[in-house]
VOBA-1610 file (N, C-alpha, C; in pm, whole numbers, padded with zeros to 5 digits, always signed):
BEGIN
Met-00873-01823+03210Met-00922-01819+03079Met-00956-01709+02999Phe-00889-01688+02882Phe-00897-01572+02804Phe-01007-01559+02727Asp-01068-01419+02731Asp-01195-01389+02694Asp-01172-01251+02574Ala-01194-01318+02463Ala-01155-01216+02345Ala-01280-01094+02333Ala-01403-01134+02413Ala-01517-01047+02369Ala-01506-00910+02432Pro-01441-00875+02553Pro-01419-00734+02576Pro-01330-00652+02456His-01243-00740+02392His-01138-00676+02316His-01213-00643+02166Ile-01296-00742+02130Ile-01371-00729+02025Ile-01468-00594+02029Glu-01531-00601+02137Glu-01602-00491+02180Glu-01531-00356+02168Trp-01408-00342+02220Trp-01323-00223+02227Trp-01299-00186+02056Ile-01270-00313+01986Ile-01235-00278+01839Ile-01340-00194+01763Leu-01454-00258+01808Leu-01591-00196+01731Leu-01635-00075+01776Lys-01598-00043+01897Lys-01675+00089+01946Lys-01550+00207+01958Thr-01421+00175+01983Thr-01331+00267+02005Thr-01229+00258+01902Gly-01175+00116+01876Gly-01054+00116+01788Gly-01061+00129+01646Arg-01208+00139+01615Arg-01221+00162+01470Arg-01239+00325+01433Met-01225+00394+01547Met-01231+00533+01518Met-01083+00614+01542Leu-00969+00517+01562Leu-00856+00571+01586Leu-00772+00544+01475Thr-00652+00613+01439Thr-00570+00608+01329Thr-00524+00451+01330Leu-00443+00404+01238Leu-00415+00269+01228Leu-00307+00252+01348Gln-00203+00331+01382Gln-00130+00325+01479Gln-00181+00329+01627Gly-00289+00420+01628Gly-00366+00416+01759Gly-00448+00285+01790Leu-00499+00246+01677Leu-00558+00107+01686Leu-00449-00020+01758Ile-00367-00010+01686Ile-00270-00124+01728Ile-00197-00096+01859Asp-00163+00038+01885Asp-00115+00065+02017Asp-00218+00025+02118Gly-00339+00069+02090Gly-00447+00030+02203Gly-00457-00116+02220Leu-00491-00193+02119Leu-00520-00318+02130Leu-00410-00414+02194Gly-00262-00354+02172Gly-00149-00432+02215Gly-00134-00420+02368Ala-00157-00282+02405Ala-00160-00248+02566Ala-00283-00343+02648Arg-00393-00335+02547Arg-00506-00418+02624Arg-00484-00567+02650Leu-00431-00596+02527Leu-00412-00775+02537Leu-00295-00774+02639Leu-00186-00706+02676Leu-00089-00746+02751Leu-00145-00707+02890Glu-00243-00605+02902Glu-00299-00596+03050Glu-00395-00704+03072Asp-00426-00753+03001Asp-00535-00876+03007Asp-00452-01041+03040Gly-00305-01008+03052Gly-00247-01126+03089Gly-00205-01191+02944Val-00213-01167+02822Val-00123-01216+02701Val+00003-01199+02714Pro+00086-01304+02686Pro+00239-01261+02699Pro+00286-01199+02556Leu+00247-01085+02541Leu+00248-01017+02385Leu+00384-00941+02404Met+00459-00977+02329Met+00598-00895+02308Met+00597-00807+02199Arg+00489-00843+02063Arg+00500-00769+01973Arg+00369-00771+01886Leu+00304-00677+01833Leu+00189-00697+01771Leu+00214-00588+01632Arg+00191-00671+01510Arg+00232-00618+01380Arg+00081-00620+01292Leu+00060-00514+01221Leu-00051-00506+01131Leu-00002-00464+00981Ser-00023-00555+00890Ser+00043-00516+00764Ser-00064-00524+00671Met-00058-00450+00548Met-00147-00448+00436Met-00083-00392+00311Arg-00133-00454+00202Arg-00075-00426+00057Arg-00158-00293+00042Thr-00073-00202-00030Thr-00141-00084-00067Thr-00119-00081-00244Thr-00182+00055-00258Thr-00165+00084-00401Thr-00116+00227-00409His+00011+00226-00459His+00073+00347-00447His+00196+00332-00542Pro+00244+00460-00602Pro+00351+00445-00699Pro+00469+00406-00644Leu+00508+00445-00502Leu+00640+00391-00456Leu+00639+00297-00334Thr+00495+00252-00322Thr+00506+00161-00177Thr+00428+00040-00203Ala+00453-00072-00190Ala+00380-00197-00212Ala+00302-00233-00071Ala+00373-00205+00032Ala+00293-00270+00140Ala+00327-00181+00262Leu+00223-00165+00358Leu+00246-00085+00479Leu+00231-00153+00602Ser+00315-00145+00719Ser+00303-00205+00842Ser+00308-00113+00968Val+00242-00142+01052Val+00260-00067+01180Val+00264-00155+01290Phe+00343-00124+01377Phe+00401-00223+01504Phe+00348-00147+01633Trp+00341-00239+01736Trp+00340-00205+01869Trp+00431-00321+01940Glu+00511-00276+02040Glu+00602-00347+02107Glu+00599-00330+02262Ala+00595-00409+02339Ala+00566-00417+02504Ala+00684-00323+02570Arg+00798-00351+02500Arg+00923-00267+02600Arg+01014-00214+02498Ser+00915-00108+02401Ser+00982-00029+02324Ser+00942+00105+02315Ala+00993+00209+02262Ala+00961+00313+02241Ala+00830+00310+02123Pro+00755+00402+02121Pro+00657+00405+01994Pro+00738+00376+01862Leu+00692+00301+01777Leu+00754+00254+01637Leu+00690+00328+01544Val+00773+00389+01412Val+00701+00437+01338Val+00649+00333+01224Gln+00550+00362+01146Gln+00516+00253+01032Gln+00629+00258+00929Ile+00621+00121+00898Ile+00731+00089+00786Ile+00658+00059+00642Thr+00725+00119+00562Thr+00676+00092+00415Thr+00776+00005+00338Ala+00730-00068+00250Ala+00789-00152+00158Ala+00776-00123+00035Pro+00895-00094-00072Pro+00894-00058-00183Pro+00839-00172-00279His+00800-00152-00396His+00787-00243-00492His+00883-00340-00530Gly+00849-00464-00574Gly+00967-00569-00578Gly+00988-00624-00435Leu+00898-00601-00368Leu+00911-00683-00219Leu+00928-00827-00229Glu+00842-00880-00328Glu+00826-01032-00346Glu+00965-01108-00358Thr+01041-01024-00422Thr+01184-01080-00475Thr+01286-01056-00374Arg+01256-01000-00262Arg+01385-00960-00177Arg+01406-01084-00069Pro+01525-01129-00035Pro+01552-01219+00075Pro+01463-01198+00205Ala+01435-01089+00252Ala+01380-01069+00386Ala+01235-01085+00390Tyr+01176-01108+00251Tyr+01035-01144+00237Tyr+00997-01295+00171Thr+01086-01326+00076Thr+01083-01463+00012Thr+01106-01575+00126Gly+00989-01669+00130Gly+00995-01779+00219Gly+00984-01739+00357Ser+00952-01607+00373Ser+00897-01587+00531Ser+00781-01616+00568Pro+00735-01616+00704Pro+00592-01648+00735Pro+00514-01558+00675Met+00536-01428+00654Met+00445-01344+00598Met+00429-01382+00451Ala+00505-01424+00369Ala+00514-01446+00244Ala+00397-01574+00237Glu+00433-01681+00340Glu+00361-01802+00356Glu+00198-01750+00375Ile+00173-01676+00474Ile+00043-01631+00486Ile-00013-01560+00378Ala+00042-01474+00309Ala-00012-01428+00185Ala-00030-01514+00085Arg+00055-01606+00068Arg+00035-01724-00035Arg-00090-01811-00008Thr-00106-01854+00122Thr-00207-01948+00159Thr-00327-01891+00193Arg-00307-01778+00239Arg-00440-01698+00313Arg-00493-01808+00425Ala-00382-01834+00511Ala-00427-01931+00613Ala-00326-01903+00720Pro-00381-01921+00862Pro-00296-01889+00978Pro-00163-01962+00981Phe-00054-01883+01043Phe+00083-01968+01039Phe+00135-01937+01178Arg+00175-02091+01250Arg+00220-02056+01369Arg+00359-02127+01390Arg+00436-02088+01468Arg+00595-02135+01485Arg+00634-02120+01619Arg+00650-02221+01689Arg+00715-02208+01819Arg+00874-02169+01795Leu+00924-02062+01879Leu+01059-02023+01848Leu+01138-02068+01959Asp+01152-02210+01971Asp+01241-02256+02053Asp+01347-02349+02011Ala+01412-02440+02071Ala+01510-02527+01991Ala+01488-02581+01892Ser+01339-02619+01859Ser+01323-02682+01738Ser+01345-02601+01596Leu+01350-02466+01624Leu+01381-02379+01493Leu+01499-02430+01425Ser+01510-02414+01302Ser+01646-02500+01250Ser+01669-02413+01125Ala+01787-02449+01066Ala+01829-02345+00946Ala+01761-02324+00830Gln+01640-02414+00831Gln+01514-02425+00708Gln+01423-02292+00753Asp+01404-02257+00881Asp+01301-02178+00898Asp+01390-02017+00844His+01278-01966+00824His+01350-01808+00774His+01404-01730+00887Val+01482-01659+00829Val+01579-01575+00922Val+01520-01474+01001Ser+01377-01426+00970Ser+01321-01335+01054Ser+01256-01418+01170Leu+01230-01566+01169Leu+01229-01623+01284Leu+01332-01641+01401His+01450-01646+01328His+01569-01661+01405His+01597-01523+01473Glu+01600-01415+01388Glu+01601-01271+01457Glu+01495-01235+01581Leu+01362-01294+01566Leu+01269-01261+01672Leu+01321-01356+01772Arg+01352-01470+01775Arg+01409-01582+01881Arg+01545-01512+01938Asp+01632-01455+01867Asp+01757-01381+01929Asp+01685-01273+02025Arg+01600-01201+02007Arg+01550-01094+02089Arg+01453-01155+02197Gly+01454-01282+02216Gly+01357-01331+02337Gly+01214-01397+02276Ala+01172-01383+02183Ala+01058-01406+02143Ala+01042-01583+02144Thr+00909-01638+02193Thr+00932-01764+02198Thr+00814-01856+02118Asp+00706-01772+02065Asp+00597-01815+02012Asp+00551-01688+01895Tyr+00519-01746+01764Tyr+00474-01670+01645Tyr+00360-01702+01596Tyr+00250-01611+01574Tyr+00122-01642+01528Tyr+00079-01548+01424Gly+00066-01589+01285Gly+00019-01479+01192Gly-00113-01529+01142Leu-00219-01428+01122Leu-00349-01438+01086Leu-00366-01355+00945Pro-00445-01414+00868Pro-00458-01319+00732Pro-00587-01243+00745Phe-00587-01145+00674Phe-00734-01051+00653Phe-00757-01060+00541Val-00873-01116+00510Val-00918-01121+00389Val-01040-01012+00345Phe-01001-00922+00257Phe-01081-00804+00235Phe-01161-00821+00119Ala-01285-00752+00119Ala-01387-00760+00036Ala-01317-00743-00118Met-01220-00625-00120Met-01172-00566-00248Met-01037-00705-00269Ser-00973-00662-00365Ser-00869-00741-00413Ser-00734-00735-00319Ser-00722-00652-00256Ser-00603-00623-00140Ser-00618-00724-00019Ser-00515-00728+00075Ser-00512-00825+00160Ser-00427-00761+00280Gly-00434-00815+00390Gly-00345-00788+00499Gly-00339-00901+00602Met-00245-00869+00708Met-00239-00978+00806Met-00206-00918+00952Cys-00232-01008+01041Cys-00183-00967+01181Cys-00099-01059+01223Ile+00026-00996+01292Ile+00114-01106+01344Ile+00131-01062+01498Phe+00113-01174+01575Phe+00105-01185+01728Phe+00248-01263+01767Thr+00315-01176+01844Thr+00451-01249+01876Thr+00475-01241+02026Ser+00495-01363+02103Ser+00509-01369+02227Ser+00641-01396+02272Asp+00683-01346+02417Asp+00803-01381+02470Asp+00775-01452+02582Gly+00665-01514+02636Gly+00644-01579+02762Gly+00682-01727+02752Pro+00745-01756+02842Pro+00811-01892+02848Pro+00751-01999+02772Ala+00578-01993+02789Ala+00515-02113+02740Ala+00474-02045+02605Gly+00493-01942+02563Gly+00410-01889+02455Gly+00272-01847+02455Phe+00187-01843+02363Phe+00050-01827+02372Phe-00008-01963+02401Ser-00130-01933+02494Ser-00211-02040+02529Ser-00308-02085+02441Glu-00376-02216+02409Glu-00461-02211+02314Glu-00568-02129+02315Pro-00644-02100+02442Pro-00771-02007+02423Pro-00713-01872+02384Gln-00595-01832+02415Gln-00541-01689+02342Gln-00534-01707+02198Ile-00490-01816+02143Ile-00488-01846+01997Ile-00639-01832+01928Lys-00736-01919+02013Lys-00872-01911+01968Lys-00911-01753+01993Gly-00894-01666+02075Gly-00922-01529+02087Gly-00865-01457+01974Phe-00734-01477+01925Phe-00700-01407+01830Phe-00772-01439+01672Asp-00806-01559+01680Asp-00899-01606+01551Asp-01035-01549+01569Ala-01094-01522+01668Ala-01229-01450+01705Ala-01195-01302+01655Met-01082-01229+01682Met-01072-01097+01668Met-01060-01086+01499Ala-00990-01159+01471Ala-00940-01132+01326Ala-01060-01091+01233Pro-01159-01174+01215Pro-01281-01134+01130Pro-01338-00974+01147Val-01316-00942+01314Val-01363-00809+01336Val-01263-00698+01286Leu-01110-00741+01331Leu-01005-00639+01290Leu-01003-00618+01107Ala-01040-00724+01047Ala-01035-00705+00895Ala-01109-00595+00827Pro-01241-00586+00851Pro-01305-00466+00813Pro-01262-00329+00855Val-01198-00322+00969Val-01144-00211+01015Val-01022-00171+00971Ile-00945-00251+00938Ile-00825-00247+00865Ile-00850-00213+00710Glu-00940-00270+00658Glu-00982-00241+00520Glu-01016-00110+00490Val-01127-00044+00589Val-01126+00101+00584Val-01010+00164+00571His-00912+00145+00652His-00782+00214+00657His-00704+00176+00504Asn-00716+00072+00469Asn-00630+00021+00346Asn-00711+00123+00229Asn-00844+00110+00254Asn-00913+00206+00123Asn-00900+00353+00132Tyr-00867+00398+00261Tyr-00841+00537+00272Tyr-00691+00586+00213Gln-00594+00465+00257Gln-00476+00476+00190Gln-00465+00498+00031Leu-00570+00399+00021Leu-00571+00398-00153Leu-00636+00537-00195Ala-00724+00567-00136Ala-00788+00705-00205Ala-00680+00824-00190Thr-00606+00824-00071Thr-00520+00917-00079Thr-00382+00912-00150Ala-00349+00792-00179Ala-00246+00753-00290Ala-00277+00793-00419Ile-00406+00766-00469Ile-00471+00816-00599Ile-00472+00958-00617Ala-00532+01034-00504Ala-00553+01187-00511Ala-00419+01241-00525Thr-00319+01216-00424Thr-00192+01274-00426Thr-00101+01255-00528Ser-00104+01152-00590Ser-00037+01108-00696Ser-00064+01139-00839Tyr-00198+01176-00857Tyr-00252+01219-00969Tyr-00272+01376-00995Leu-00302+01425-00844Leu-00332+01593-00837Leu-00222+01640-00739Gly-00134+01577-00675Gly-00075+01659-00577Gly-00098+01662-00440Ala-00025+01685-00348Ala-00054+01664-00210Ala-00181+01755-00158Arg-00156+01883-00208Arg-00264+02007-00157Arg-00387+01976-00222Thr-00381+01953-00348Thr-00515+01953-00417Thr-00570+01818-00401Gly-00489+01698-00373Gly-00544+01576-00374Gly-00620+01592-00212Gln-00573+01668-00138Gln-00651+01661-00011Gln-00763+01745-00010Arg-00764+01854-00079Arg-00909+01933-00107Arg-00996+01829-00168Val-00954+01710-00260Val-01060+01632-00342Val-01105+01542-00211Leu-01017+01501-00144Leu-01064+01394-00029Leu-01146+01476+00070Asp-01134+01602+00098Asp-01219+01671+00174Asp-01351+01709+00111Gly-01364+01683-00001Gly-01520+01686-00054Gly-01543+01784-00176Gln-01423+01854-00220Gln-01424+01960-00315Gln-01418+01883-00435Ile-01537+01840-00494Ile-01554+01774-00586Ile-01667+01786-00706Thr-01734+01901-00703Thr-01846+01946-00763Thr-01806+02028-00888Arg-01840+02023-01012Arg-01804+02093-01101Arg-01841+02254-01074Gly-01747+02357-01103Gly-01780+02482-01064Gly-01734+02505-00944Asp-01675+02423-00860Asp-01642+02432-00732Asp-01487+02495-00758Ile-01505+02626-00768Ile-01354+02702-00800Ile-01357+02846-00719Glu-01241+02871-00673Glu-01202+02984-00598Glu-01104+03063-00685Thr-01075+03210-00642Thr-00983+03287-00715Thr-00863+03278-00630Ile-00745+03241-00664Ile-00629+03265-00565Ile-00532+03320-00648Glu-00418+03375-00575Glu-00316+03431-00620Glu-00172+03350-00598Ala-00117+03330-00720Ala-00009+03213-00721Ala+00109+03297-00804Ala+00214+03228-00799Ala+00332+03223-00882Ala+00300+03100-00970Val+00290+03127-01091Val+00284+03009-01189Val+00411+02988-01271Leu+00452+02858-01267Leu+00582+02804-01330Leu+00534+02710-01419Ile+00562+02727-01523Ile+00546+02638-01661Ile+00690+02601-01728Ser+00707+02472-01765Ser+00844+02416-01813Ser+00802+02333-01914Asp+00879+02312-02022Asp+00881+02190-02088Asp+01038+02174-02164Ile+00999+02079-02224Ile+01165+01991-02260Ile+01172+02079-02422Arg+01297+02145-02434Arg+01316+02200-02568Arg+01342+02078-02673Gly+01288+02104-02784Gly+01327+02012-02905Gly+01256+01860-02885Trp+01133+01884-02794Trp+01056+01741-02798Trp+00998+01665-02900Thr+00961+01760-03009Thr+00925+01694-03137Thr+01047+01600-03217Ala+01155+01673-03208Ala+01274+01600-03237Ala+01324+01526-03190Ile+01313+01495-03066Ile+01354+01395-02989Ile+01283+01278-03008Asn+01125+01283-03024Asn+01042+01192-03048Asn+01074+01125-03209Ala+01095+01229-03279Ala+01130+01184-03413Ala+01258+01099-03448Thr+01341+01111-03353Thr+01482+01067-03371Thr+01508+00953-03276Arg+01447+00911-03158Arg+01471+00824-03061Arg+01361+00705-03040Pro+01385+00621-03020Pro+01290+00515-02974Pro+01211+00572-02882Ala+01062+00538-02906Ala+00972+00584-02801Ala+01015+00530-02642Arg+01061+00434-02635Arg+01107+00403-02473Arg+01204+00506-02435Asp+01299+00529-02510Asp+01396+00608-02478Asp+01347+00761-02464Ala+01246+00794-02543Ala+01188+00927-02530Ala+01102+00936-02376Leu+01026+00816-02368Leu+00959+00817-02240Leu+01038+00827-02111Asp+01169+00761-02118Asp+01258+00744-02011Asp+01304+00886-01980Leu+01335+00967-02097Leu+01385+01095-02080Leu+01296+01190-02035Ala+01160+01182-02060Ala+01045+01257-01990Ala+01042+01242-01865Asn+01042+01113-01824Asn+01026+01072-01666Asn+01121+01133-01583Arg+01271+01127-01640Arg+01392+01194-01570Arg+01353+01349-01556Tyr+01313+01414-01672Tyr+01262+01577-01657Tyr+01170+01591-01563Phe+01065+01502-01564Phe+00968+01516-01463Phe+01001+01502-01304Glu+01106+01404-01277Glu+01119+01394-01162Glu+01237+01530-01126Val+01308+01562-01215Val+01389+01679-01187Val+01299+01791-01124Ile+01190+01815-01224Ile+01118+01941-01210Ile+01040+01915-01070Ser+00997+01804-01034Ser+00919+01747-00918Ser+00998+01787-00794Asp+01112+01734-00807Asp+01204+01745-00664Asp+01239+01881-00654Ala+01253+01973-00769Ala+01288+02107-00737Ala+01145+02195-00679Val+01040+02141-00748Val+00908+02215-00691Val+00882+02191-00538Asp+00883+02057-00506Asp+00859+02012-00382Asp+00964+02078-00283Lys+01081+02072-00304Lys+01187+02144-00231Lys+01121+02294-00186His+01076+02353-00279His+01041+02509-00238His+00901+02524-00222Asp+00836+02405-00160Asp+00702+02424-00121Asp+00612+02473-00234Gly+00631+02422-00362Gly+00507+02441-00440Gly+00440+02316-00481Glu+00355+02320-00576Glu+00297+02180-00619Glu+00259+02183-00775Ile+00301+02072-00833Ile+00291+02032-00952Ile+00127+02012-00963Leu+00063+02060-01071Leu-00070+02053-01074Leu-00102+01956-01222Lys-00018+01978-01280Lys-00037+01908-01428Lys+00110+01880-01484Phe+00096+01751-01547Phe+00209+01706-01647Phe+00136+01734-01787Leu+00189+01823-01886Leu+00120+01865-02004Leu+00199+01802-02117Gly+00185+01698-02155Gly+00264+01624-02238Gly+00420+01632-02181Asp+00481+01724-02264Asp+00648+01690-02196Asp+00649+01823-02117Gly+00549+01886-02096Gly+00552+02005-01994Gly+00498+01999-01853Val+00527+02095-01773Val+00481+02086-01644Val+00427+02221-01600Leu+00307+02210-01526Leu+00233+02333-01453Leu+00263+02319-01316Ala+00319+02414-01250Ala+00315+02417-01091Ala+00299+02541-01046Leu+00225+02550-00944Leu+00158+02648-00857Leu+00242+02668-00712Phe+00261+02812-00690Phe+00318+02856-00561Phe+00223+02955-00494Pro+00137+02914-00442Pro+00018+02999-00378Pro+00082+03098-00264Thr+00008+03200-00253Thr+00042+03315-00163Thr-00088+03313-00067Asp-00028+03373+00060Asp-00160+03370+00139Asp-00229+03510+00152Gly-00198+03590+00025Gly-00279+03725+00004Gly-00190+03835+00055Thr-00081+03840+00147Thr-00043+03940+00193Thr+00077+04000+00126Pro+00128+04095+00115Pro+00249+04159+00034Pro+00381+04044+00054Glu+00392+04021+00185Glu+00515+03946+00207Glu+00472+03810+00142Gly+00389+03758+00154Gly+00330+03618+00105Gly+00340+03630-00049Arg+00320+03731-00121Arg+00344+03762-00260Arg+00481+03737-00284Thr+00560+03825-00230Thr+00706+03828-00228Thr+00750+03679-00216Lys+00723+03595-00115Lys+00788+03482-00094Lys+00730+03387-00189Ala+00615+03379-00249Ala+00574+03299-00343Ala+00676+03300-00458Cys+00671+03433-00513Cys+00765+03437-00632Cys+00903+03397-00605Gln+00953+03420-00473Gln+01096+03376-00456Gln+01108+03221-00457Arg+00991+03170-00387Arg+00983+03002-00417Arg+00985+02951-00547Ala+00903+03022-00630Ala+00914+02983-00775Ala+01038+02984-00812Val+01107+03114-00826Val+01251+03135-00873Val+01340+03051-00815Ala+01355+02999-00680Ala+01419+02910-00643Ala+01410+02772-00691Ala+01282+02733-00705Ala+01264+02599-00775Ala+01307+02585-00914Ala+01334+02695-00974Ala+01364+02702-01128Ala+01508+02689-01119Arg+01574+02752-01024Arg+01723+02720-00996Arg+01755+02598-00948Ser+01700+02545-00863Ser+01704+02401-00832Ser+01700+02307-00915Ala+01602+02321-01004Ala+01570+02229-01142Ala+01674+02260-01230Arg+01742+02367-01250Arg+01862+02378-01320Arg+01987+02299-01272Asp+01999+02331-01145Asp+02116+02270-01076Asp+02116+02104-01074Ile+01988+02047-01046Ile+01965+01934-01026Ile+01994+01862-01185Ser+01943+01912-01264Ser+01950+01865-01421Ser+02075+01885-01446Ala+02185+01985-01421Ala+02325+01965-01436Ala+02397+01854-01383Gln+02367+01827-01261Gln+02438+01713-01185Gln+02393+01583-01222Ser+02270+01562-01282Ser+02218+01444-01324Ser+02246+01414-01459Asp+02301+01503-01553Asp+02310+01493-01687Asp+02200+01421-01744Met+02067+01500-01760Met+01957+01443-01785Met+01951+01397-01933Gly+02008+01471-02008Gly+02031+01451-02164Gly+01936+01549-02238Ala+01871+01633-02211Ala+01793+01734-02273Ala+01786+01862-02197Asp+01754+01973-02276Asp+01724+02101-02231Asp+01578+02128-02180Phe+01571+02241-02123Phe+01414+02264-02092Phe+01415+02425-02041Gly+01305+02476-02088Gly+01305+02621-02054Gly+01192+02632-01932Ile+01199+02758-01857Ile+01120+02759-01745Ile+01067+02917-01753Gly+00943+02924-01761Gly+00860+03067-01753Gly+00787+03088-01651Ile+00808+03191-01563Ile+00716+03223-01436Ile+00652+03355-01440His+00516+03356-01397His+00440+03468-01381His+00372+03468-01273Phe+00311+03588-01216Phe+00238+03605-01084Phe+00116+03653-01118Gly+00006+03608-01081Gly-00136+03663-01081Gly-00213+03595-01012Glu-00355+03641-01054Glu-00459+03555-00999Glu-00503+03455-01118Val-00543+03348-01035Val-00594+03215-01139Val-00712+03151-01050Leu-00781+03100-01141Leu-00913+03024-01102Leu-00866+02878-01081Tyr-00909+02824-00958Tyr-00857+02712-00909Tyr-00983+02616-00848Gly-00968+02497-00934Gly-01093+02427-00878Gly-01136+02333-00988Asn-01261+02291-01003Asn-01304+02190-01078Asn-01382+02226-01202Val-01356+02185-01311Val-01410+02204-01441Val-01427+02066-01517Gly-01517+02070-01616Gly-01527+01953-01700Gly-01685+01923-01744Ala-01722+01804-01768Ala-01840+01775-01798Ala-01916+01719-01656Arg-02031+01682-01667Arg-02109+01668-01564Arg-02058+01554-01481Ala-02007+01439-01566Ala-01957+01326-01475Ala-01812+01284-01515Arg-01737+01389-01565Arg-01582+01392-01592Arg-01536+01519-01551Ile-01479+01533-01444Ile-01432+01664-01418Ile-01258+01657-01384Asp-01214+01783-01386Asp-01077+01772-01375Asp-01024+01904-01267Phe-00942+01879-01213Phe-00906+01984-01117Phe-00785+02056-01169Thr-00796+02184-01190Thr-00714+02250-01265Thr-00690+02417-01223Val-00630+02481-01296Val-00616+02620-01282Val-00628+02693-01444Leu-00708+02788-01416Leu-00745+02881-01541Leu-00707+03016-01524Gly-00687+03094-01636Gly-00700+03215-01614Gly-00569+03281-01699Gln-00562+03404-01716Gln-00471+03487-01785Gln-00335+03461-01741Ala-00299+03453-01605Ala-00175+03431-01551Ala-00109+03291-01588Val-00194+03208-01617Val-00143+03062-01677Val-00097+03088-01814Asn-00168+03159-01895Asn-00153+03196-02030Asn-00034+03257-02054Ile-00004+03376-01959Ile+00113+03433-01966Ile+00234+03353-01939Ala+00224+03263-01824Ala+00342+03193-01803Ala+00391+03092-01905Ala+00281+03051-01987Ala+00305+02964-02083Ala+00372+03035-02212Arg+00309+03154-02229Arg+00379+03228-02340Arg+00522+03273-02303Ile+00541+03297-02170Ile+00692+03363-02145Ile+00798+03218-02148Glu+00762+03105-02119Glu+00829+02995-02132Glu+00857+02967-02267Ala+00767+02978-02387Ala+00779+02954-02510Ala+00902+03033-02562Leu+00923+03154-02499Leu+01031+03281-02551Leu+01158+03206-02496Thr+01174+03124-02416Thr+01327+03093-02349Thr+01396+03031-02460Gly+01381+02953-02558Gly+01445+02910-02641Gly+01486+03015-02749Gln+01388+03089-02790Gln+01379+03204-02913Gln+01491+03307-02825Leu+01487+03340-02696Leu+01581+03457-02641Leu+01698+03401-02588Gly+01716+03252-02573Gly+01844+03211-02517Gly+01856+03235-02384His+01763+03220-02315His+01752+03208-02168His+01701+03097-02102Ala+01738+03019-01996Ala+01675+02896-01949Ala+01561+02924-01874Val+01548+03052-01795Val+01451+03097-01732Val+01402+03231-01746Leu+01305+03256-01751Leu+01231+03390-01790Leu+01128+03399-01704Ile+01109+03542-01634Ile+01021+03569-01566Ile+00922+03680-01613Ser+00794+03711-01581Ser+00741+03841-01604Ser+00773+03953-01536Asp+00720+04050-01592Asp+00732+04197-01516Asp+00682+04201-01382Ala+00554+04126-01364Ala+00500+04098-01226Ala+00589+04025-01127Val+00668+03927-01187Val+00742+03849-01091Val+00876+03952-01056Ala+00910+04022-01171Ala+01058+04089-01129Ala+01008+04205-01041Gln+00916+04239-01036Gln+00869+04368-00938Gln+00820+04315-00775Thr+00815+04196-00802Thr+00766+04136-00655Thr+00870+04037-00590Val+00950+03982-00687Val+01042+03901-00611Val+01152+03941-00517Asn+01172+04072-00517Asn+01281+04140-00431Asn+01419+04089-00446Gln+01454+04042-00557Gln+01595+04013-00600Gln+01645+04067-00728Pro+01776+04054-00735Pro+01830+04115-00890Pro+01788+04036-00975Val+01740+04124-01095Val+01683+04063-01216Val+01757+04157-01331Ser+01760+04087-01432Ser+01819+04152-01565Ser+01723+04135-01687Leu+01686+04270-01740Leu+01593+04290-01840Leu+01654+04226-01962Val+01564+04132-02026Val+01608+04042-02136Val+01550+04130-02270Gly+01427+04191-02255Gly+01366+04242-02363Gly+01201+04279-02331Thr+01150+04359-02443Thr+00993+04381-02433Thr+00953+04290-02528Glu+00862+04207-02513Glu+00826+04116-02629Glu+00665+04118-02634Pro+00600+04092-02762Pro+00475+04090-02763Pro+00426+03952-02738Leu+00332+03931-02662Leu+00266+03804-02606Leu+00133+03791-02648Lys+00095+03656-02725Lys-00019+03649-02765Lys-00142+03658-02665Gly-00236+03726-02705Gly-00333+03751-02608Gly-00346+03886-02524Leu-00206+03972-02535Leu-00194+04089-02474Leu-00192+04191-02561Thr-00232+04322-02556Thr-00248+04426-02642Thr-00131+04501-02644Glu-00033+04490-02527Glu+00080+04557-02513Glu+00185+04463-02503Pro+00332+04471-02547Pro+00429+04407-02535Pro+00458+04414-02367Met+00529+04287-02315Met+00560+04268-02203Met+00728+04272-02175Arg+00761+04340-02072Arg+00902+04317-02043Arg+00946+04177-01986Val+01025+04107-02025Val+01052+03989-01980Val+01214+03983-01902Tyr+01227+03926-01796Tyr+01353+03935-01727Tyr+01409+03768-01710Thr+01529+03789-01666Thr+01602+03659-01622Thr+01651+03700-01464Pro+01631+03598-01394Pro+01720+03641-01242Pro+01844+03647-01261Ala+01906+03745-01200Ala+02061+03771-01208Ala+02128+03655-01186Ser+02090+03544-01085Ser+02178+03443-01071Ser+02180+03358-01175Phe+02133+03350-01280Phe+02109+03250-01402Phe+02221+03294-01505
//
């Protein structure tokens, strides 16, 4: 006779402390060792993420460890999901069981046929009803000749209400991570998740600051439909984002039609050189990606290196994670010169002296906020 109590105790004491993959790996192995003819165990949950609609983790008895699978938005319209047992469980929020034997017909979803072709004999899915609006499910698949016994099915039913709040905690963490990283960037978002959320919680760091914006944005908005201008802005943001990510920088702000990105240093001379080199390489990548994608608009990039204040500012109950300081202002002033001086990318004297690459002097220009004109350069490769 199958007893779910020890497994429920394990979930509450040990499993809840593990990662989602660790939880399912541990539970699957325990059930198999306890005599449950378990071939596969799957946990799935809906997510809130710009790119991902759902997340699934798997355990299989006779397989190497599996990686988690994410499903993009539009999942509901795809044949792999439409009419599937998982779609039925999500729709009814009720258990779904199907024996995978000779009674399986052409009317049954292809996913069930694929499992049967792999040797599966029984399929049992249970919904997780979360306190919030999201949801999830657990799928048990057997390859035993007789499938799951009724006591095992009842045991799965008993485990589901215990698993649900544990899975919901993971779901909420995924939500918090998605919001933090999507709106703040990976590094900054993690700092917020780690608790750096107090106004005035600021540190001074050294970084190469890259600022870019679209040239002629006011004219674009005046001559194009709003939706076309928005589509153009999104294509531009994607170009800059891909380039910055590729060179280990972080976009901290979208500023109207502009972008503010940071390339922090570790404080060593070598780190300063690498930060500047990464920023210049990101500028080069952005220009290359733009040329290949026929973006439909031009943009300028200004880069400066210096100290910035990095952290939380704002009102008591409404704060923003940002960077402040003269280095940011100078980068913005240099970017504003790109159209005037006819160069796509301009760098400050501080970057030119640090980047350890050939540069060409463009001119000595007055910059608002500075008492002395500044030499500005363009990397020789542009």
